[in-house]
N, C-alpha and C positions, 0 to 999 in steps of 0.2 A: 750028751751035748744037745741033742735034738729035744730031749725032754725039757732041758733048761730053757731053750728058746720058746717052747710052747708055754711054759709057765710064765715067761716074761711077757709075751704078746697078748695072751688072753686077758689079763687085767687091763692092759693098755686099750685093747679093742672095746672092752666093757666100759672103760672110763670115757672113751671117745663117743661111744654110743649114748651114754647117759648125758654127756655134755651137750651133744647135738640136740638131743630130745629136750633137754632143759632149756636150751637156747631158743628152740622153736616154740616151746611152751611159753617162755618168757616174752617172746615177740608177740605171741597171740594175746598175752595179758596186757602188754603195753598198748597194742592196737585197740584192744577192747576198752582199756582204761581211757585212751585218748578219745575214742568214739563217744564215750559217755559224757565227756566234757563239752561236746558241741551242743549249744543251746539253739533250738529252733523256735520261732514264733511267727504268727501270721503278720503280714505287712499291714500297717494301719490304713484305714480307708482314706482316700484323698479328700481333702477339704473341698467343698463346693466352690466353684469359681463364678463369682458374680461380677461381671464387667459393669463398671459404672461409667456411662457415657454422658458427657455434659456438653452443653451448647458451646462452651468456651473452648472445648477441645476439637470437636469435629463439626460444629455449627449445624446440628440437626436436632429436631425435637423427638425425644425418645419416650415421651409420656403417653403416646397413643397406644391403646390396647389393640393388638392384632388378634381378631377372633378366628380361630381355626375352623375349617370346614368340617362338620361332623362326618364320620365315616358313612353313615347311612345316606347322607346327601349325595355322596359320590356314586351310589348305586341307583339313584333315581334317573329315569329316562325323561329329562326335561324337554319341553317342547321347543322346537326351533323357532327362530324369528319368523313372523308371518311374512309371506311373500309380498303382501301389500306394502311392506316397509321399503320396497324398492322405490316407492314414491317419497321424494324428499322436498318439503316446502319450508321456506324460512319466513313465510307470511301467514299461512293458514293453519289454525290449530287442528282442524280435522279435514285433511285433504283426501281421506280414504273413502268416505261415504259408504261404510259397511255397517249394516244394522245387525246387531248381535242379540236382538230380542228372542229370536228363534234359533240361537246358536246350538248346533247339534254336537259339536266336538267338545271334549274336555281338554283344557290347556293346563299344563303344570309349569309353574313359574318359580324359579329359584329366588328367594327373598333374603338370603343369608347375609348379603352385604349391606343391609338397611342401616341408615343413619337418620335419626329424626331431624326434620328441618329446623324446628325450634322446640324448646321445652317450655310450654306455657299452656294456659287453660283455654278451653274452647269457648268462643263467643257466639258462634252460629254454626249449626250442624248441616249435614247433607240432607236434602229433601225440599219439599215445597215450602216456599217462603212468600206469603201473600199470594199474588197471582202468578208468580214465576217459580221455576225449580232452581234450587241452589245446587250447583254441580260439584261443589267442593266442601271443605270445612274451613272455618275461620279460626285462627289462633292468635291470641293477643301478643303483640310485640310493641316495643318502644322504638322511637326513631333511632335508626342507626344500628339496631340489633342485627347480628349476622344471621342470614337465612341460608341453610346448608342444603346441598344436593343430597337426595335420598338414596340413590343407587349409582353405581358406576355407569357412565354413559357419555353421550355426545350432545352438546347444546344444539338445538334445532332452531329456536326462535328467541330473539331478544327484541322487544318492541314496546311501544307505548300505544295503548288502546283507550277508547272512551270509557269502557266499563272496567277493565282490568288495571288501568294505569300502566306503570312500568311493570312488565312481566317477563319471565323466562320460562321456556319449555324445553325439557331435556328428554331425549330418547335414550332409554337404558338398554344395556346389553341383554337383559333378561326378558325383553319384549314389552315392558311397560313404558309409559311416558308420564312425566309429572310436570305440573305447572305451578309457578310461584308468582302471585300477583300482588298489586298495590305497593310495590317496592319503592323505596325512596331513591335507590341507586342500583344500577346493574353493574356487576363486577366481572362478567364473562362476555365472550363473543360467540356468535354462531360458528360451529365447527370445532369449538374447544372440546377436548376429551377430559372428562372430570372423574375423579374418584369420589366415592360416597363420603360425605362430610365436608367437601370443599364448598366454601361460600359461593352462592350464585348472585347475591345481592344483599342490600341492607333494608331492614324493615322500614315501612313507610305508610303513607296515607293517600296515595295517588289514585286517580280514576274515580269511579263511583264508590266512594267509601265514606263512612261516617265516623271513622276513628282509626287510630293506628292498629293494624292487624295484618296478618298474612292469610291470604286466600290460597289454599293448597288443594290441588286436584291430582287424582290418579286416573290415568286413562289407558285403555287397551284398544288399539285400532281406532282411536278417536272417541271411543265410547267411555264416558265417565264411570268409575267404580266408586262405591261408597267407601271412603277411607276407613270408616269404622269396621268394615269387614276384614281389614288387613292389620290395622294398628290399634293397640290399646292406648288411648290418649290419657289414661290415668298414670300409667307407668312409662309411656312412650317406648314400648317394646312391641315386637311383632307378635301377633296372635299365633302364627305358625310360620315356620321357615319355608314352607312350600305352599304357594297359593294355587289351589285347584279351581280354576276359573271355568264357569259354565253359564248356561242361560239364566240361572237363578239370580246371578249378580246384576242382570239387566231387566228384571221384572218391573222395576219402577217406571221404565219407559212406556209400558202399556198404559199406565195412568196418564202420562204426559201426552200420549197420542190421543187421548179422549178430550183433551182441553180444547175448547173453542173460544174464539175471541170475536167481539163486536168492534168494528172499526168505527170510531165516532165520526159522524158526518155533520154538516151544518144543520142546526135546528134540533139535534139529538139531545134528549134529556134522559135521566135515569128512569123516569116513568115510561118514556117511549121505548127505551131499550128493554125494560121489564115486560112491556106488552108484546114486543116482537119476539122475545126469546122465551117467554113463559117462566122466567126466573124472578122471584120477588126482589124488590128494591133492597130489602134488608140483607138478602144473601149476596146480591151484587156488591153491596158495600163491604160485606164481611170478607169475601174472597179476593177483593181488589184493594182492601185496606184504605177505603175512602169513606167520606161521610155523605149524607143525603144532600147537603148544601155545597158539596165540592163542585168546582167549576170544571166542566169537561172541555178538553181541547180537541180541535179537529185533527183527526189522524191518531188520536189516543186509542190504545187497545183496552177494551173492557172484557175481562174474562167472565164467561157466563156458565161454563161447565167445569 
């Protein structure tokens, strides 16, 4: 009887063992088969999002290009505003009375926010013009053309003068000051804070002017700088985003200091002035832009050096 039980149980146990093993093996195969059916693929790159802003939607102008500040500019130790700028005058162009001919320090000025006042050709350059020095550069404009602010800053003077006509002077946050003269109309007020590119006025022919043009000056502590040292007036771009200002920029003033004038008195003639000064009549005429038969006025200044 015992042997019969053994004969019966052993096949059952073997069958159970085989069935369990086969089931486990089958489960593994199903899992493996299922896993091979999963398809993986990289997600597609998102399409670029270009927001289109229109005046009709949000009422702003989005066409202006914002120029980023270059990384190397961030590392420059730019000079602070000069302490003389504690002086604020809304009437005098140069209230500082600082002579920079023998300037000993070097000043680094950030020019990166520059915007050209106008884009037009030069009609008269910086330097001597007949008997006087021309402290700016003249650019052709037509009546009513917009004249733009060159750098971020604050309006210091808006005025009408005999020589400049209607003019605007702006003190900039980088330490420079710029002047815009012979305007037909001024569109800003003293104390206004302006971004570069904002109009300060409209082109004109006011003051001592022989035609429509913009007289543009760049100054530091009241001392004019040749705009050609800063701006390429062919492309209307900066020559360098950093202006390294030193005494060389004011060398021209040494020549100006050598200029001497004869003040015309009653009875004076070119011949008499020539005898008194030792300068020939021909040279007196040349450097003063006059002729031998020109009528001299009492109080007129005649340059002789």
